[in-house]
mmCIF file as Biopython writes it, N, C-alpha, C and O atoms, coordinates in Angstrom:
data_model
#
loop_
_atom_site.group_PDB
_atom_site.id
_atom_site.type_symbol
_atom_site.label_atom_id
_atom_site.label_alt_id
_atom_site.label_comp_id
_atom_site.label_asym_id
_atom_site.label_entity_id
_atom_site.label_seq_id
_atom_site.pdbx_PDB_ins_code
_atom_site.Cartn_x
_atom_site.Cartn_y
_atom_site.Cartn_z
_atom_site.occupancy
_atom_site.B_iso_or_equiv
_atom_site.auth_seq_id
_atom_site.auth_asym_id
_atom_site.pdbx_PDB_model_num
ATOM 1   N N  . MET A ? 1  ? -50.339 21.444  17.563 1.0 0.0 1  A 1 
ATOM 2   C CA . MET A ? 1  ? -49.292 20.311  18.105 1.0 0.0 1  A 1 
ATOM 3   C C  . MET A ? 1  ? -49.439 20.536  19.515 1.0 0.0 1  A 1 
ATOM 4   O O  . MET A ? 1  ? -49.622 21.628  20.052 1.0 0.0 1  A 1 
ATOM 5   N N  . ARG A ? 2  ? -49.330 19.264  20.146 1.0 0.0 2  A 1 
ATOM 6   C CA . ARG A ? 2  ? -49.405 19.435  21.534 1.0 0.0 2  A 1 
ATOM 7   C C  . ARG A ? 2  ? -48.136 19.545  22.401 1.0 0.0 2  A 1 
ATOM 8   O O  . ARG A ? 2  ? -47.192 18.767  22.270 1.0 0.0 2  A 1 
ATOM 9   N N  . THR A ? 3  ? -48.159 20.416  23.174 1.0 0.0 3  A 1 
ATOM 10  C CA . THR A ? 3  ? -46.647 20.453  24.193 1.0 0.0 3  A 1 
ATOM 11  C C  . THR A ? 3  ? -46.275 19.185  25.197 1.0 0.0 3  A 1 
ATOM 12  O O  . THR A ? 3  ? -46.931 18.881  26.193 1.0 0.0 3  A 1 
ATOM 13  N N  . THR A ? 4  ? -45.578 18.791  24.920 1.0 0.0 4  A 1 
ATOM 14  C CA . THR A ? 4  ? -45.131 17.663  26.005 1.0 0.0 4  A 1 
ATOM 15  C C  . THR A ? 4  ? -44.298 18.171  27.117 1.0 0.0 4  A 1 
ATOM 16  O O  . THR A ? 4  ? -43.468 19.061  26.932 1.0 0.0 4  A 1 
ATOM 17  N N  . ARG A ? 5  ? -44.509 17.609  28.294 1.0 0.0 5  A 1 
ATOM 18  C CA . ARG A ? 5  ? -43.696 17.635  29.523 1.0 0.0 5  A 1 
ATOM 19  C C  . ARG A ? 5  ? -43.339 16.326  29.964 1.0 0.0 5  A 1 
ATOM 20  O O  . ARG A ? 5  ? -43.767 15.224  29.620 1.0 0.0 5  A 1 
ATOM 21  N N  . ALA A ? 6  ? -42.424 16.683  30.838 1.0 0.0 6  A 1 
ATOM 22  C CA . ALA A ? 6  ? -41.803 15.466  31.569 1.0 0.0 6  A 1 
ATOM 23  C C  . ALA A ? 6  ? -42.990 14.922  32.590 1.0 0.0 6  A 1 
ATOM 24  O O  . ALA A ? 6  ? -43.880 15.645  33.039 1.0 0.0 6  A 1 
ATOM 25  N N  . PRO A ? 7  ? -42.840 13.588  32.855 1.0 0.0 7  A 1 
ATOM 26  C CA . PRO A ? 7  ? -43.829 13.140  33.752 1.0 0.0 7  A 1 
ATOM 27  C C  . PRO A ? 7  ? -43.339 13.583  35.235 1.0 0.0 7  A 1 
ATOM 28  O O  . PRO A ? 7  ? -42.170 13.860  35.506 1.0 0.0 7  A 1 
ATOM 29  N N  . SER A ? 8  ? -44.429 13.605  36.156 1.0 0.0 8  A 1 
ATOM 30  C CA . SER A ? 8  ? -44.108 13.922  37.323 1.0 0.0 8  A 1 
ATOM 31  C C  . SER A ? 8  ? -43.730 12.451  37.868 1.0 0.0 8  A 1 
ATOM 32  O O  . SER A ? 8  ? -43.895 11.462  37.155 1.0 0.0 8  A 1 
ATOM 33  N N  . LEU A ? 9  ? -43.182 12.364  39.250 1.0 0.0 9  A 1 
ATOM 34  C CA . LEU A ? 9  ? -42.690 11.207  39.930 1.0 0.0 9  A 1 
ATOM 35  C C  . LEU A ? 9  ? -44.042 10.399  40.105 1.0 0.0 9  A 1 
ATOM 36  O O  . LEU A ? 9  ? -43.982 9.234   39.712 1.0 0.0 9  A 1 
ATOM 37  N N  . PRO A ? 10 ? -45.350 10.856  40.672 1.0 0.0 10 A 1 
ATOM 38  C CA . PRO A ? 10 ? -46.505 9.938   40.572 1.0 0.0 10 A 1 
ATOM 39  C C  . PRO A ? 10 ? -46.735 9.274   39.001 1.0 0.0 10 A 1 
ATOM 40  O O  . PRO A ? 10 ? -46.946 8.074   38.827 1.0 0.0 10 A 1 
ATOM 41  N N  . ASP A ? 11 ? -46.666 10.118  38.076 1.0 0.0 11 A 1 
ATOM 42  C CA . ASP A ? 11 ? -46.884 9.469   36.727 1.0 0.0 11 A 1 
ATOM 43  C C  . ASP A ? 11 ? -45.968 8.524   36.264 1.0 0.0 11 A 1 
ATOM 44  O O  . ASP A ? 11 ? -46.322 7.662   35.460 1.0 0.0 11 A 1 
ATOM 45  N N  . ALA A ? 12 ? -44.699 8.605   36.733 1.0 0.0 12 A 1 
ATOM 46  C CA . ALA A ? 12 ? -43.695 7.456   36.529 1.0 0.0 12 A 1 
ATOM 47  C C  . ALA A ? 12 ? -44.023 6.501   37.385 1.0 0.0 12 A 1 
ATOM 48  O O  . ALA A ? 12 ? -43.828 5.374   36.930 1.0 0.0 12 A 1 
ATOM 49  N N  . VAL A ? 13 ? -44.462 6.542   38.485 1.0 0.0 13 A 1 
ATOM 50  C CA . VAL A ? 13 ? -44.488 5.418   39.374 1.0 0.0 13 A 1 
ATOM 51  C C  . VAL A ? 13 ? -45.827 4.772   39.216 1.0 0.0 13 A 1 
ATOM 52  O O  . VAL A ? 13 ? -45.895 3.556   39.397 1.0 0.0 13 A 1 
ATOM 53  N N  . ALA A ? 14 ? -46.931 5.466   38.890 1.0 0.0 14 A 1 
ATOM 54  C CA . ALA A ? 14 ? -48.275 4.970   39.131 1.0 0.0 14 A 1 
ATOM 55  C C  . ALA A ? 14 ? -48.286 3.575   37.891 1.0 0.0 14 A 1 
ATOM 56  O O  . ALA A ? 14 ? -48.964 2.598   38.212 1.0 0.0 14 A 1 
ATOM 57  N N  . PRO A ? 15 ? -47.682 3.537   36.787 1.0 0.0 15 A 1 
ATOM 58  C CA . PRO A ? 15 ? -47.909 2.415   35.844 1.0 0.0 15 A 1 
ATOM 59  C C  . PRO A ? 15 ? -47.281 1.017   36.627 1.0 0.0 15 A 1 
ATOM 60  O O  . PRO A ? 15 ? -47.737 -0.126  36.635 1.0 0.0 15 A 1 
ATOM 61  N N  . VAL A ? 16 ? -46.300 1.462   37.147 1.0 0.0 16 A 1 
ATOM 62  C CA . VAL A ? 16 ? -45.363 0.082   37.815 1.0 0.0 16 A 1 
ATOM 63  C C  . VAL A ? 16 ? -46.331 -0.311  39.074 1.0 0.0 16 A 1 
ATOM 64  O O  . VAL A ? 16 ? -46.488 -1.503  39.337 1.0 0.0 16 A 1 
ATOM 65  N N  . VAL A ? 17 ? -46.912 0.596   39.769 1.0 0.0 17 A 1 
ATOM 66  C CA . VAL A ? 17 ? -47.885 0.192   40.972 1.0 0.0 17 A 1 
ATOM 67  C C  . VAL A ? 17 ? -48.960 -0.823  40.498 1.0 0.0 17 A 1 
ATOM 68  O O  . VAL A ? 17 ? -49.250 -1.915  40.986 1.0 0.0 17 A 1 
ATOM 69  N N  . VAL A ? 18 ? -49.540 -0.101  39.287 1.0 0.0 18 A 1 
ATOM 70  C CA . VAL A ? 18 ? -50.865 -0.723  38.711 1.0 0.0 18 A 1 
ATOM 71  C C  . VAL A ? 18 ? -50.555 -2.237  38.511 1.0 0.0 18 A 1 
ATOM 72  O O  . VAL A ? 18 ? -51.215 -3.180  38.947 1.0 0.0 18 A 1 
ATOM 73  N N  . LEU A ? 19 ? -49.185 -2.288  37.611 1.0 0.0 19 A 1 
ATOM 74  C CA . LEU A ? 19 ? -48.709 -3.678  37.304 1.0 0.0 19 A 1 
ATOM 75  C C  . LEU A ? 19 ? -48.682 -4.546  38.408 1.0 0.0 19 A 1 
ATOM 76  O O  . LEU A ? 19 ? -49.375 -5.556  38.526 1.0 0.0 19 A 1 
ATOM 77  N N  . ILE A ? 20 ? -47.720 -4.046  39.347 1.0 0.0 20 A 1 
ATOM 78  C CA . ILE A ? 20 ? -47.637 -5.027  40.684 1.0 0.0 20 A 1 
ATOM 79  C C  . ILE A ? 20 ? -48.935 -5.422  41.267 1.0 0.0 20 A 1 
ATOM 80  O O  . ILE A ? 20 ? -49.086 -6.605  41.570 1.0 0.0 20 A 1 
ATOM 81  N N  . LEU A ? 21 ? -49.983 -4.496  41.478 1.0 0.0 21 A 1 
ATOM 82  C CA . LEU A ? 21 ? -51.073 -4.678  42.209 1.0 0.0 21 A 1 
ATOM 83  C C  . LEU A ? 21 ? -52.000 -5.705  41.301 1.0 0.0 21 A 1 
ATOM 84  O O  . LEU A ? 21 ? -52.616 -6.669  41.755 1.0 0.0 21 A 1 
ATOM 85  N N  . LEU A ? 22 ? -51.965 -5.333  40.073 1.0 0.0 22 A 1 
ATOM 86  C CA . LEU A ? 22 ? -52.910 -6.507  38.983 1.0 0.0 22 A 1 
ATOM 87  C C  . LEU A ? 22 ? -52.034 -7.688  38.943 1.0 0.0 22 A 1 
ATOM 88  O O  . LEU A ? 22 ? -52.627 -8.720  38.630 1.0 0.0 22 A 1 
ATOM 89  N N  . ILE A ? 23 ? -51.021 -7.780  39.133 1.0 0.0 23 A 1 
ATOM 90  C CA . ILE A ? 23 ? -50.211 -9.242  38.862 1.0 0.0 23 A 1 
ATOM 91  C C  . ILE A ? 23 ? -50.699 -9.912  40.105 1.0 0.0 23 A 1 
ATOM 92  O O  . ILE A ? 23 ? -51.278 -10.996 40.034 1.0 0.0 23 A 1 
ATOM 93  N N  . GLY A ? 24 ? -50.445 -9.191  41.457 1.0 0.0 24 A 1 
ATOM 94  C CA . GLY A ? 24 ? -50.676 -9.658  42.686 1.0 0.0 24 A 1 
ATOM 95  C C  . GLY A ? 24 ? -52.279 -10.167 42.543 1.0 0.0 24 A 1 
ATOM 96  O O  . GLY A ? 24 ? -52.564 -11.351 42.722 1.0 0.0 24 A 1 
ATOM 97  N N  . LEU A ? 25 ? -53.150 -9.300  42.251 1.0 0.0 25 A 1 
ATOM 98  C CA . LEU A ? 25 ? -54.422 -10.058 42.298 1.0 0.0 25 A 1 
ATOM 99  C C  . LEU A ? 25 ? -54.703 -11.054 41.334 1.0 0.0 25 A 1 
ATOM 100 O O  . LEU A ? 25 ? -55.518 -11.921 41.650 1.0 0.0 25 A 1 
ATOM 101 N N  . THR A ? 26 ? -54.159 -11.089 40.180 1.0 0.0 26 A 1 
ATOM 102 C CA . THR A ? 26 ? -54.107 -12.396 39.512 1.0 0.0 26 A 1 
ATOM 103 C C  . THR A ? 26 ? -53.807 -13.436 40.177 1.0 0.0 26 A 1 
ATOM 104 O O  . THR A ? 26 ? -54.603 -14.352 40.382 1.0 0.0 26 A 1 
ATOM 105 N N  . ILE A ? 27 ? -52.765 -13.411 40.536 1.0 0.0 27 A 1 
ATOM 106 C CA . ILE A ? 27 ? -52.234 -14.771 41.231 1.0 0.0 27 A 1 
ATOM 107 C C  . ILE A ? 27 ? -53.163 -15.062 42.517 1.0 0.0 27 A 1 
ATOM 108 O O  . ILE A ? 27 ? -53.400 -16.258 42.688 1.0 0.0 27 A 1 
ATOM 109 N N  . VAL A ? 28 ? -53.623 -14.335 43.275 1.0 0.0 28 A 1 
ATOM 110 C CA . VAL A ? 28 ? -54.664 -14.389 44.398 1.0 0.0 28 A 1 
ATOM 111 C C  . VAL A ? 28 ? -55.808 -15.192 44.106 1.0 0.0 28 A 1 
ATOM 112 O O  . VAL A ? 28 ? -56.314 -16.132 44.718 1.0 0.0 28 A 1 
ATOM 113 N N  . ILE A ? 29 ? -56.217 -14.405 42.644 1.0 0.0 29 A 1 
ATOM 114 C CA . ILE A ? 29 ? -57.618 -15.032 42.371 1.0 0.0 29 A 1 
ATOM 115 C C  . ILE A ? 29 ? -57.521 -16.267 41.537 1.0 0.0 29 A 1 
ATOM 116 O O  . ILE A ? 29 ? -58.500 -17.012 41.591 1.0 0.0 29 A 1 
ATOM 117 N N  . PHE A ? 30 ? -56.480 -16.636 40.746 1.0 0.0 30 A 1 
ATOM 118 C CA . PHE A ? 30 ? -56.224 -17.539 39.917 1.0 0.0 30 A 1 
ATOM 119 C C  . PHE A ? 30 ? -55.415 -18.617 40.251 1.0 0.0 30 A 1 
ATOM 120 O O  . PHE A ? 30 ? -55.682 -19.752 39.855 1.0 0.0 30 A 1 
ATOM 121 N N  . GLY A ? 31 ? -54.360 -18.343 41.009 1.0 0.0 31 A 1 
ATOM 122 C CA . GLY A ? 31 ? -53.590 -19.282 41.734 1.0 0.0 31 A 1 
ATOM 123 C C  . GLY A ? 31 ? -52.452 -19.448 40.589 1.0 0.0 31 A 1 
ATOM 124 O O  . GLY A ? 31 ? -52.011 -18.527 39.902 1.0 0.0 31 A 1 
ATOM 125 N N  . THR A ? 32 ? -52.033 -20.930 40.520 1.0 0.0 32 A 1 
ATOM 126 C CA . THR A ? 32 ? -50.976 -21.337 39.701 1.0 0.0 32 A 1 
ATOM 127 C C  . THR A ? 32 ? -51.693 -21.201 38.125 1.0 0.0 32 A 1 
ATOM 128 O O  . THR A ? 32 ? -50.958 -21.285 37.142 1.0 0.0 32 A 1 
ATOM 129 N N  . GLU A ? 33 ? -52.949 -21.019 37.988 1.0 0.0 33 A 1 
ATOM 130 C CA . GLU A ? 33 ? -53.268 -21.065 36.430 1.0 0.0 33 A 1 
ATOM 131 C C  . GLU A ? 33 ? -53.330 -19.813 35.748 1.0 0.0 33 A 1 
ATOM 132 O O  . GLU A ? 33 ? -53.906 -19.582 34.685 1.0 0.0 33 A 1 
ATOM 133 N N  . ALA A ? 34 ? -52.603 -18.940 36.547 1.0 0.0 34 A 1 
ATOM 134 C CA . ALA A ? 34 ? -52.882 -17.576 36.248 1.0 0.0 34 A 1 
ATOM 135 C C  . ALA A ? 34 ? -51.722 -17.251 35.152 1.0 0.0 34 A 1 
ATOM 136 O O  . ALA A ? 34 ? -51.612 -16.148 34.616 1.0 0.0 34 A 1 
ATOM 137 N N  . ALA A ? 35 ? -50.985 -18.215 34.926 1.0 0.0 35 A 1 
ATOM 138 C CA . ALA A ? 35 ? -50.162 -17.891 33.877 1.0 0.0 35 A 1 
ATOM 139 C C  . ALA A ? 35 ? -50.653 -18.428 32.345 1.0 0.0 35 A 1 
ATOM 140 O O  . ALA A ? 35 ? -49.937 -18.254 31.359 1.0 0.0 35 A 1 
ATOM 141 N N  . ASP A ? 36 ? -51.722 -18.976 32.292 1.0 0.0 36 A 1 
ATOM 142 C CA . ASP A ? 36 ? -52.479 -19.535 31.387 1.0 0.0 36 A 1 
ATOM 143 C C  . ASP A ? 36 ? -53.422 -18.522 30.507 1.0 0.0 36 A 1 
ATOM 144 O O  . ASP A ? 36 ? -53.976 -18.829 29.452 1.0 0.0 36 A 1 
ATOM 145 N N  . GLY A ? 37 ? -53.485 -17.284 31.146 1.0 0.0 37 A 1 
ATOM 146 C CA . GLY A ? 37 ? -53.903 -16.303 30.291 1.0 0.0 37 A 1 
ATOM 147 C C  . GLY A ? 37 ? -54.268 -15.016 31.296 1.0 0.0 37 A 1 
ATOM 148 O O  . GLY A ? 37 ? -54.111 -13.893 30.815 1.0 0.0 37 A 1 
ATOM 149 N N  . PRO A ? 38 ? -54.653 -15.110 32.403 1.0 0.0 38 A 1 
ATOM 150 C CA . PRO A ? 38 ? -54.890 -13.776 33.224 1.0 0.0 38 A 1 
ATOM 151 C C  . PRO A ? 38 ? -53.744 -12.873 33.266 1.0 0.0 38 A 1 
ATOM 152 O O  . PRO A ? 38 ? -53.927 -11.658 33.190 1.0 0.0 38 A 1 
ATOM 153 N N  . LEU A ? 39 ? -52.582 -13.370 33.382 1.0 0.0 39 A 1 
ATOM 154 C CA . LEU A ? 39 ? -51.334 -12.483 33.538 1.0 0.0 39 A 1 
ATOM 155 C C  . LEU A ? 39 ? -51.448 -11.580 32.215 1.0 0.0 39 A 1 
ATOM 156 O O  . LEU A ? 39 ? -51.329 -10.360 32.324 1.0 0.0 39 A 1 
ATOM 157 N N  . GLN A ? 40 ? -51.666 -12.149 31.029 1.0 0.0 40 A 1 
ATOM 158 C CA . GLN A ? 40 ? -51.411 -11.510 29.950 1.0 0.0 40 A 1 
ATOM 159 C C  . GLN A ? 40 ? -52.445 -10.306 30.042 1.0 0.0 40 A 1 
ATOM 160 O O  . GLN A ? 40 ? -52.148 -9.176  29.654 1.0 0.0 40 A 1 
ATOM 161 N N  . ILE A ? 41 ? -53.587 -10.607 30.543 1.0 0.0 41 A 1 
ATOM 162 C CA . ILE A ? 41 ? -54.693 -9.597  30.400 1.0 0.0 41 A 1 
ATOM 163 C C  . ILE A ? 41 ? -54.097 -8.454  31.377 1.0 0.0 41 A 1 
ATOM 164 O O  . ILE A ? 41 ? -54.115 -7.311  30.918 1.0 0.0 41 A 1 
ATOM 165 N N  . ALA A ? 42 ? -53.552 -8.650  32.725 1.0 0.0 42 A 1 
ATOM 166 C CA . ALA A ? 42 ? -52.854 -7.827  33.347 1.0 0.0 42 A 1 
ATOM 167 C C  . ALA A ? 42 ? -51.901 -7.072  32.737 1.0 0.0 42 A 1 
ATOM 168 O O  . ALA A ? 42 ? -51.888 -5.877  33.030 1.0 0.0 42 A 1 
ATOM 169 N N  . LEU A ? 43 ? -51.235 -7.412  32.089 1.0 0.0 43 A 1 
ATOM 170 C CA . LEU A ? 43 ? -50.075 -6.658  31.297 1.0 0.0 43 A 1 
ATOM 171 C C  . LEU A ? 43 ? -50.683 -5.683  30.247 1.0 0.0 43 A 1 
ATOM 172 O O  . LEU A ? 43 ? -50.231 -4.569  29.984 1.0 0.0 43 A 1 
ATOM 173 N N  . MET A ? 44 ? -51.729 -6.242  29.711 1.0 0.0 44 A 1 
ATOM 174 C CA . MET A ? 44 ? -52.197 -5.282  28.651 1.0 0.0 44 A 1 
ATOM 175 C C  . MET A ? 44 ? -52.832 -4.268  29.380 1.0 0.0 44 A 1 
ATOM 176 O O  . MET A ? 44 ? -52.491 -3.106  29.160 1.0 0.0 44 A 1 
ATOM 177 N N  . VAL A ? 45 ? -53.868 -4.557  30.374 1.0 0.0 45 A 1 
ATOM 178 C CA . VAL A ? 45 ? -54.483 -3.259  31.238 1.0 0.0 45 A 1 
ATOM 179 C C  . VAL A ? 45 ? -53.148 -2.286  31.697 1.0 0.0 45 A 1 
ATOM 180 O O  . VAL A ? 45 ? -53.229 -1.058  31.673 1.0 0.0 45 A 1 
ATOM 181 N N  . SER A ? 46 ? -52.271 -2.802  31.997 1.0 0.0 46 A 1 
ATOM 182 C CA . SER A ? 46 ? -51.122 -2.108  32.787 1.0 0.0 46 A 1 
ATOM 183 C C  . SER A ? 46 ? -50.486 -1.304  31.504 1.0 0.0 46 A 1 
ATOM 184 O O  . SER A ? 46 ? -50.223 -0.118  31.706 1.0 0.0 46 A 1 
ATOM 185 N N  . ALA A ? 47 ? -50.242 -1.795  30.321 1.0 0.0 47 A 1 
ATOM 186 C CA . ALA A ? 47 ? -49.864 -1.055  29.273 1.0 0.0 47 A 1 
ATOM 187 C C  . ALA A ? 47 ? -50.847 0.209   28.640 1.0 0.0 47 A 1 
ATOM 188 O O  . ALA A ? 47 ? -50.400 1.227   28.112 1.0 0.0 47 A 1 
ATOM 189 N N  . VAL A ? 48 ? -51.884 -0.025  28.776 1.0 0.0 48 A 1 
ATOM 190 C CA . VAL A ? 48 ? -53.042 0.673   28.590 1.0 0.0 48 A 1 
ATOM 191 C C  . VAL A ? 48 ? -52.864 1.950   29.492 1.0 0.0 48 A 1 
ATOM 192 O O  . VAL A ? 48 ? -52.732 3.106   29.091 1.0 0.0 48 A 1 
ATOM 193 N N  . PHE A ? 49 ? -52.883 1.586   30.552 1.0 0.0 49 A 1 
ATOM 194 C CA . PHE A ? 49 ? -52.626 2.513   31.648 1.0 0.0 49 A 1 
ATOM 195 C C  . PHE A ? 49 ? -51.506 3.541   31.699 1.0 0.0 49 A 1 
ATOM 196 O O  . PHE A ? 49 ? -51.599 4.704   32.093 1.0 0.0 49 A 1 
ATOM 197 N N  . ALA A ? 50 ? -50.268 2.815   31.161 1.0 0.0 50 A 1 
ATOM 198 C CA . ALA A ? 50 ? -48.979 3.651   31.229 1.0 0.0 50 A 1 
ATOM 199 C C  . ALA A ? 50 ? -49.055 4.544   29.667 1.0 0.0 50 A 1 
ATOM 200 O O  . ALA A ? 50 ? -48.335 5.528   29.497 1.0 0.0 50 A 1 
ATOM 201 N N  . GLY A ? 51 ? -49.957 4.085   28.656 1.0 0.0 51 A 1 
ATOM 202 C CA . GLY A ? 51 ? -50.274 4.960   27.581 1.0 0.0 51 A 1 
ATOM 203 C C  . GLY A ? 51 ? -51.050 5.881   27.992 1.0 0.0 51 A 1 
ATOM 204 O O  . GLY A ? 51 ? -50.815 6.969   27.465 1.0 0.0 51 A 1 
ATOM 205 N N  . LEU A ? 52 ? -52.009 5.866   28.841 1.0 0.0 52 A 1 
ATOM 206 C CA . LEU A ? 52 ? -52.906 7.054   29.141 1.0 0.0 52 A 1 
ATOM 207 C C  . LEU A ? 52 ? -52.063 8.163   29.991 1.0 0.0 52 A 1 
ATOM 208 O O  . LEU A ? 52 ? -52.329 9.364   30.014 1.0 0.0 52 A 1 
ATOM 209 N N  . VAL A ? 53 ? -51.119 7.598   30.602 1.0 0.0 53 A 1 
ATOM 210 C CA . VAL A ? 53 ? -50.232 8.551   31.411 1.0 0.0 53 A 1 
ATOM 211 C C  . VAL A ? 53 ? -49.417 9.391   30.439 1.0 0.0 53 A 1 
ATOM 212 O O  . VAL A ? 53 ? -49.178 10.596  30.514 1.0 0.0 53 A 1 
ATOM 213 N N  . ALA A ? 54 ? -48.950 8.317   29.299 1.0 0.0 54 A 1 
ATOM 214 C CA . ALA A ? 54 ? -48.216 9.367   28.375 1.0 0.0 54 A 1 
ATOM 215 C C  . ALA A ? 54 ? -49.036 10.489  27.443 1.0 0.0 54 A 1 
ATOM 216 O O  . ALA A ? 54 ? -48.608 11.533  26.950 1.0 0.0 54 A 1 
ATOM 217 N N  . PHE A ? 55 ? -50.316 9.918   27.383 1.0 0.0 55 A 1 
ATOM 218 C CA . PHE A ? 55 ? -51.152 10.851  26.606 1.0 0.0 55 A 1 
ATOM 219 C C  . PHE A ? 55 ? -51.450 12.080  27.541 1.0 0.0 55 A 1 
ATOM 220 O O  . PHE A ? 55 ? -51.348 13.211  27.066 1.0 0.0 55 A 1 
ATOM 221 N N  . LYS A ? 56 ? -51.790 11.909  28.762 1.0 0.0 56 A 1 
ATOM 222 C CA . LYS A ? 56 ? -51.834 12.802  29.678 1.0 0.0 56 A 1 
ATOM 223 C C  . LYS A ? 56 ? -50.790 13.911  29.543 1.0 0.0 56 A 1 
ATOM 224 O O  . LYS A ? 56 ? -51.084 15.078  29.799 1.0 0.0 56 A 1 
ATOM 225 N N  . ASN A ? 57 ? -49.501 13.522  29.115 1.0 0.0 57 A 1 
ATOM 226 C CA . ASN A ? 57 ? -48.391 14.293  29.332 1.0 0.0 57 A 1 
ATOM 227 C C  . ASN A ? 57 ? -47.820 14.650  28.110 1.0 0.0 57 A 1 
ATOM 228 O O  . ASN A ? 57 ? -46.691 15.137  28.058 1.0 0.0 57 A 1 
ATOM 229 N N  . GLY A ? 58 ? -48.607 14.420  26.979 1.0 0.0 58 A 1 
ATOM 230 C CA . GLY A ? 58 ? -48.748 14.943  25.793 1.0 0.0 58 A 1 
ATOM 231 C C  . GLY A ? 58 ? -47.843 14.339  24.787 1.0 0.0 58 A 1 
ATOM 232 O O  . GLY A ? 58 ? -47.388 14.933  23.810 1.0 0.0 58 A 1 
ATOM 233 N N  . TYR A ? 59 ? -47.597 12.960  25.151 1.0 0.0 59 A 1 
ATOM 234 C CA . TYR A ? 59 ? -46.940 12.247  24.002 1.0 0.0 59 A 1 
ATOM 235 C C  . TYR A ? 59 ? -47.844 11.473  23.204 1.0 0.0 59 A 1 
ATOM 236 O O  . TYR A ? 59 ? -47.426 10.842  22.233 1.0 0.0 59 A 1 
#
């Protein structure tokens, strides 16, 4: 059984920062057409990143 630990401040903030950066980059690259699909990719990548952070902390 894995031991769990509370996330550190960087662990808690990193997924939000990744999400903001990916959304900003998507809007810069695709402009108004970002809502047609690329934003969903940014959300999925951010969710995977958050899952990896949780896995690192034993969840």
